[in-house]
GUKOLSE-765246 format. One line per 2 residues: number of its first residue (from 1); for each residue x, y, z of N, C-alpha, C. Coordinates in steps of 0.02 Angstrom, whole numbers, plus 50000, padded with zeros to 5 digits. Layout:
<vomis>
NUM = X Y Z X Y Z X Y Z | ...;
</vomis>
This chain:
<vomis>
1 = 51938 49405 49921 51881 49389 49923 51881 49370 49835 | 51858 49302 49825 51855 49295 49755 51787 49310 49728;
3 = 51787 49362 49664 51728 49378 49644 51713 49331 49601 | 51735 49265 49579 51707 49228 49524 51652 49172 49580;
5 = 51656 49194 49632 51599 49148 49679 51539 49205 49667 | 51536 49248 49642 51470 49279 49641 51458 49314 49717;
7 = 51489 49335 49749 51469 49343 49829 51471 49407 49820 | 51511 49451 49784 51511 49527 49798 51477 49556 49740;
9 = 51429 49603 49747 51373 49634 49703 51422 49688 49681 | 51428 49679 49615 51458 49746 49583 51407 49795 49570;
11 = 51421 49854 49603 51355 49907 49575 51398 49957 49537 | 51340 49991 49482 51373 50041 49448 51391 50102 49500;
13 = 51423 50149 49468 51444 50187 49508 51386 50256 49516 | 51335 50243 49476 51272 50293 49486 51227 50259 49542;
15 = 51223 50206 49551 51198 50167 49619 51238 50191 49669 | 51290 50173 49672 51340 50177 49724 51327 50271 49752;
17 = 51321 50302 49710 51313 50385 49714 51253 50389 49746 | 51207 50376 49730 51128 50365 49762 51145 50329 49833;
19 = 51160 50274 49837 51150 50259 49904 51197 50289 49956 | 51238 50316 49927 51295 50358 49985 51249 50434 50007;
21 = 51202 50436 49968 51156 50489 49989 51099 50482 50033 | 51094 50409 50061 51036 50382 50105 51071 50341 50157;
23 = 51035 50373 50223 51063 50345 50275 50993 50331 50326 | 51004 50321 50409 50963 50315 50434 50900 50379 50452;
25 = 50937 50439 50434 50898 50490 50438 50870 50523 50377 | 50872 50489 50327 50836 50510 50257 50775 50504 50274;
27 = 50731 50544 50258 50652 50536 50265 50613 50532 50191 | 50565 50519 50185 50516 50508 50135 50529 50561 50084;
29 = 50510 50630 50098 50530 50682 50069 50594 50689 50031 | 50655 50681 50064 50710 50668 50031 50716 50617 49970;
31 = 50676 50553 49994 50691 50500 49929 50648 50534 49868 | 50585 50561 49873 50547 50604 49822 50603 50639 49776;
33 = 50649 50690 49836 50689 50741 49795 50739 50698 49748 | 50753 50650 49765 50821 50609 49737 50779 50592 49681;
35 = 50717 50562 49699 50687 50531 49637 50677 50573 49571 | 50641 50627 49592 50631 50684 49552 50687 50706 49522;
37 = 50752 50691 49534 50822 50719 49486 50832 50672 49446 | 50812 50593 49471 50821 50541 49419 50776 50541 49379;
39 = 50715 50536 49396 50655 50534 49349 50627 50448 49356 | 50646 50425 49286 50629 50364 49269 50698 50329 49257;
41 = 50695 50272 49297 50758 50216 49284 50747 50156 49311 | 50734 50122 49254 50701 50050 49284 50777 50007 49318;
43 = 50824 50016 49261 50879 49964 49280 50912 50004 49353 | 50905 50038 49361 50937 50079 49423 50901 50062 49472;
45 = 50818 50065 49471 50788 50032 49508 50788 49972 49538 | 50793 49936 49491 50813 49861 49509 50883 49855 49541;
47 = 50929 49883 49536 50982 49883 49564 50973 49901 49637 | 50937 49961 49661 50939 49984 49709 50890 49939 49772;
49 = 50836 49906 49729 50810 49852 49753 50857 49797 49762 | 50906 49782 49739 50938 49727 49763 50975 49735 49824;
51 = 50987 49779 49863 51016 49811 49909 50977 49767 49965 | 50915 49751 49964 50871 49718 50001 50865 49766 50085;
53 = 50874 49836 50061 50867 49876 50111 50808 49932 50101 | 50766 49934 50166 50698 49966 50169 50712 50046 50113;
55 = 50747 50085 50134 50736 50153 50116 50764 50151 50048 | 50835 50110 50008 50837 50096 49946 50783 50084 49902;
57 = 50757 50039 49937 50703 50000 49896 50627 50045 49890 | 50617 50092 49929 50565 50155 49937 50578 50187 49882;
59 = 50653 50221 49872 50664 50258 49817 50665 50209 49755 | 50674 50152 49744 50674 50107 49686 50608 50117 49668;
61 = 50561 50111 49704 50490 50096 49685 50472 50173 49649 | 50500 50215 49658 50484 50294 49650 50502 50294 49589;
63 = 50565 50263 49557 50592 50284 49498 50581 50219 49435 | 50551 50167 49465 50523 50097 49424 50477 50139 49350;
65 = 50486 50097 49311 50455 50116 49228 50397 50069 49244 | 50331 50099 49262 50264 50056 49278 50259 50017 49203;
67 = 50273 50036 49143 50259 49996 49083 50313 49930 49092 | 50355 49917 49130 50379 49854 49132 50361 49821 49198;
69 = 50308 49833 49224 50294 49794 49293 50243 49749 49266 | 50271 49681 49263 50239 49629 49230 50207 49601 49297;
71 = 50159 49545 49301 50142 49508 49364 50192 49473 49385 | 50224 49434 49352 50305 49403 49370 50349 49447 49409;
73 = 50340 49507 49376 50399 49545 49417 50363 49564 49492 | 50304 49567 49481 50262 49599 49554 50259 49555 49599;
75 = 50264 49487 49575 50254 49427 49629 50340 49423 49654 | 50393 49435 49618 50442 49443 49623 50461 49497 49707;
77 = 50447 49550 49671 50439 49609 49720 50412 49593 49793 | 50346 49558 49778 50301 49541 49851 50344 49485 49875;
79 = 50375 49441 49838 50429 49396 49896 50491 49426 49919 | 50506 49462 49873 50569 49505 49920 50545 49547 49983;
81 = 50483 49571 49977 50464 49607 50034 50460 49572 50086 | 50451 49513 50085 50446 49459 50150 50492 49458 50197;
83 = 50556 49481 50169 50610 49476 50212 50612 49536 50268 | 50558 49575 50249 50566 49649 50288 50512 49638 50354;
85 = 50515 49676 50397 50459 49662 50465 50394 49676 50425 | 50359 49675 50470 50276 49679 50440 50282 49739 50439;
87 = 50286 49790 50463 50270 49876 50441 50314 49876 50389 | 50362 49866 50381 50408 49893 50330 50371 49851 50268;
89 = 50341 49785 50270 50326 49766 50213 50274 49795 50182 | 50231 49811 50238 50170 49843 50216 50169 49912 50191;
91 = 50216 49939 50218 50241 50012 50201 50256 50007 50113 | 50302 49959 50107 50314 49945 50022 50272 49931 49976;
93 = 50239 49889 50002 50180 49868 49951 50112 49942 49948 | 50116 49967 50004 50071 50028 49999 50075 50086 49959;
95 = 50167 50095 49966 50216 50137 49927 50210 50132 49843 | 50208 50044 49839 50194 50033 49767 50144 50054 49730;
97 = 50080 50042 49761 50024 50038 49747 50015 50118 49743 | 50022 50157 49781 50005 50230 49770 50050 50262 49706;
99 = 50110 50228 49722 50155 50290 49667 50164 50240 49608 | 50147 50189 49582 50142 50148 49529 50096 50115 49509;
101 = 50067 50073 49545 50005 50024 49526 49935 50062 49515 | 49929 50127 49534 49869 50159 49509 49888 50199 49459;
103 = 49936 50195 49429 49959 50251 49369 49936 50228 49307 | 49925 50161 49312 49919 50135 49248 49866 50077 49225;
105 = 49840 50069 49166 49776 50043 49163 49800 49976 49169 | 49856 49938 49148 49863 49874 49145 49887 49859 49224;
107 = 49919 49893 49265 49938 49888 49330 49879 49907 49372 | 49817 49922 49368 49758 49935 49402 49720 49855 49383;
109 = 49745 49835 49325 49694 49776 49320 49730 49722 49354 | 49793 49725 49357 49829 49681 49398 49796 49669 49478;
111 = 49784 49743 49504 49772 49750 49564 49696 49715 49567 | 49663 49736 49527 49583 49707 49519 49586 49630 49529;
113 = 49640 49605 49491 49634 49520 49495 49661 49489 49567 | 49684 49520 49617 49703 49507 49672 49684 49488 49734;
115 = 49601 49493 49721 49558 49490 49773 49561 49420 49811 | 49585 49362 49771 49592 49311 49809 49655 49292 49784;
117 = 49711 49319 49789 49783 49315 49769 49812 49261 49841 | 49858 49213 49826 49887 49189 49885 49923 49231 49919;
119 = 49956 49291 49896 49984 49329 49938 49937 49379 49991 | 49958 49393 50038 49918 49442 50074 49942 49497 50058;
121 = 49994 49514 50056 50021 49591 50017 49961 49601 49957 | 49968 49560 49910 49924 49587 49846 49855 49589 49866;
123 = 49830 49546 49917 49766 49554 49936 49753 49614 49968 | 49793 49658 50009 49803 49728 50036 49798 49758 49990;
125 = 49829 49760 49933 49826 49804 49894 49761 49806 49856 | 49732 49750 49845 49672 49745 49801 49617 49800 49859;
127 = 49629 49780 49913 49572 49829 49968 49594 49905 49971 | 49655 49906 49977 49675 49972 49993 49654 50013 49928;
129 = 49678 49990 49871 49664 50026 49810 49583 50038 49805 | 49535 50001 49825 49460 50034 49841 49456 50074 49884;
131 = 49475 50067 49924 49461 50120 49985 49509 50191 49964 | 49548 50180 49926 49588 50250 49904 49541 50280 49844;
133 = 49506 50247 49805 49474 50278 49747 49420 50325 49783 | 49378 50294 49840 49341 50331 49880 49363 50382 49927;
135 = 49426 50377 49947 49446 50420 49990 49481 50472 49952 | 49499 50481 49902 49544 50519 49863 49483 50560 49807;
137 = 49429 50541 49820 49369 50570 49791 49355 50556 49731 | 49389 50516 49708 49378 50486 49629 49310 50447 49619;
139 = 49270 50445 49567 49219 50410 49554 49237 50334 49568 | 49222 50302 49617 49236 50220 49630 49186 50184 49572;
141 = 49215 50129 49564 49167 50089 49508 49100 50072 49557 | 49060 50055 49527 48979 50019 49556 48982 49957 49565;
143 = 49039 49946 49628 49040 49881 49662 49038 49867 49736 | 49000 49947 49764 49009 49958 49831 48964 49893 49855;
145 = 48915 49874 49850 48881 49808 49866 48907 49771 49869 | 48935 49740 49827 48977 49685 49812 49037 49682 49861;
147 = 49073 49743 49861 49134 49734 49912 49112 49730 49975 | 49051 49755 49994 49032 49760 50059 49012 49677 50090;
149 = 48976 49649 50044 48948 49583 50051 49026 49540 50072 | 49072 49551 50019 49137 49511 50027 49173 49530 50085;
151 = 49165 49599 50119 49192 49624 50186 49168 49562 50235 | 49102 49585 50236 49060 49553 50303 49080 49486 50299;
153 = 49086 49443 50247 49097 49386 50235 49163 49341 50251 | 49229 49406 50240 49295 49360 50253 49334 49415 50290;
155 = 49304 49468 50309 49370 49504 50363 49389 49480 50424 | 49341 49442 50460 49362 49403 50518 49416 49360 50509;
157 = 49421 49321 50450 49464 49274 50444 49527 49289 50417 | 49528 49360 50386 49593 49387 50354 49642 49375 50385;
159 = 49705 49393 50359 49779 49409 50387 49764 49484 50412 | 49806 49496 50476 49803 49561 50488 49817 49621 50436;
161 = 49868 49601 50404 49898 49660 50353 49822 49675 50299 | 49788 49632 50292 49715 49627 50249 49664 49659 50277;
163 = 49665 49637 50340 49616 49651 50379 49611 49729 50383 | 49662 49774 50380 49668 49827 50402 49645 49878 50346;
165 = 49668 49840 50278 49638 49887 50208 49569 49872 50210 | 49529 49820 50225 49474 49802 50211 49426 49839 50252;
167 = 49469 49849 50323 49422 49892 50374 49415 49960 50354 | 49465 49989 50316 49499 50057 50293 49427 50063 50236;
169 = 49436 50006 50193 49367 50019 50123 49310 50030 50154 | 49287 49995 50220 49232 49980 50243 49222 50050 50269;
171 = 49283 50094 50297 49274 50164 50328 49248 50208 50281 | 49295 50204 50214 49270 50275 50176 49202 50238 50138;
173 = 49178 50174 50140 49111 50170 50106 49061 50199 50166 | 49071 50191 50209 49018 50218 50277 49033 50309 50267;
175 = 49073 50325 50262 49083 50413 50266 49066 50425 50194 | 49072 50403 50147 49037 50429 50075 48974 50416 50057;
177 = 48951 50356 50085 48879 50321 50057 48831 50310 50114 | 48793 50353 50123 48741 50355 50168 48701 50295 50166;
179 = 48678 50262 50108 48642 50212 50115 48689 50143 50152 | 48746 50150 50156 48779 50083 50191 48827 50098 50257;
181 = 48797 50149 50279 48833 50192 50327 48833 50151 50394 | 48753 50125 50404 48732 50098 50461 48764 50018 50464;
183 = 48769 50004 50399 48801 49923 50384 48871 49925 50404 | 48907 49979 50385 48969 49978 50404 48991 49998 50470;
185 = 48961 50026 50518 48958 50048 50574 48951 49984 50613 | 48884 49941 50593 48874 49882 50619 48939 49810 50613;
187 = 48959 49833 50564 49011 49785 50546 49069 49795 50593 | 49087 49856 50605 49128 49870 50662 49124 49847 50725;
189 = 49039 49849 50750 49037 49834 50817 49036 49750 50811 | 49027 49727 50760 49035 49656 50759 49099 49623 50761;
191 = 49152 49647 50721 49217 49640 50714 49255 49654 50776 | 49248 49720 50810 49253 49739 50857 49343 49758 50845;
193 = 49361 49743 50778 49426 49762 50755 49448 49852 50777 | 49504 49837 50813 49539 49913 50830 49497 49969 50891;
195 = 49462 49918 50906 49416 49948 50972 49456 49971 51026 | 49499 49952 51048 49550 49987 51116 49608 50001 51080;
197 = 49618 50015 51017 49686 50040 50981 49690 50123 51001 | 49752 50138 51039 49767 50204 51050 49786 50239 50992;
199 = 49784 50298 50982 49792 50334 50929 49827 50403 50951 | 49870 50421 50901 49896 50493 50920 49844 50539 50904;
201 = 49862 50599 50946 49805 50659 50952 49808 50677 50877 | 49743 50686 50845 49739 50719 50791 49720 50676 50730;
203 = 49731 50612 50759 49737 50537 50713 49656 50529 50716 | 49634 50495 50664 49564 50453 50666 49561 50400 50691;
205 = 49536 50377 50737 49531 50302 50758 49520 50249 50702 | 49545 50186 50692 49531 50138 50659 49448 50114 50651;
207 = 49436 50108 50747 49377 50075 50747 49313 50118 50714 | 49282 50073 50666 49244 50103 50606 49180 50140 50655;
209 = 49145 50123 50687 49102 50168 50718 49121 50244 50752 | 49191 50244 50762 49216 50300 50776 49244 50355 50716;
211 = 49269 50303 50677 49291 50318 50625 49246 50360 50580 | 49198 50321 50566 49141 50356 50518 49112 50397 50545;
213 = 49084 50414 50616 49076 50474 50634 49109 50542 50643 | 49174 50529 50652 49211 50576 50644 49219 50616 50579;
215 = 49248 50565 50538 49248 50588 50468 49184 50615 50436 | 49119 50597 50444 49064 50607 50419 49061 50688 50452;
217 = 49069 50692 50518 49062 50757 50570 49111 50802 50521 | 49167 50791 50503 49223 50833 50482 49180 50861 50406;
219 = 49155 50840 50372 49124 50832 50308 49077 50881 50319 | 49033 50862 50364 48961 50906 50371 48976 50972 50399;
221 = 49033 50987 50430 49050 51052 50470 49096 51106 50424 | 49110 51073 50356 49134 51116 50320 49095 51149 50281;
</vomis>
């Protein structure tokens, strides 16, 4: 193969060594262990990302330097995620949000600006971030009424990956904010989202009337 044609990617021995530790049996916990040893290495992260493979990309996200995440780079990562299956790309964006974007004021500001982004994955991150603030017990910003009005107006027309995050946000608003509970339950009844979805034993259904009732009961019985 003629290397001058640029068809062969030359990887550093460090990247090759890391990639040799990842196979189809690698679990998320294994990736976290590898990332803990590496700590932060943005160049290595971009090299792992360039493999276009799901697990190396999850690892890449863990070792990125959040200070180097510009909107331009996030747009590129978002575009790259589109080559994955529906579930994989949602997982990549959710992992990026949880492990990087929520950790710095600058990246939180990016997410806050994504409500009307052209990218469905960025809109998903916007809503999932607001759900996460409530679900992790952090004091959410005083924007619940505004979020709920937007949810009611747009959830039915949204892309499925965004709908899920919006529904999740409505669920946690309903659980933690009694003033809006009936409204969130009604939203679920109107949209009918996830009403007939089968869930694994021990998991809470996504259908809002059931989700809110179950999660509220859990908290009242403790």
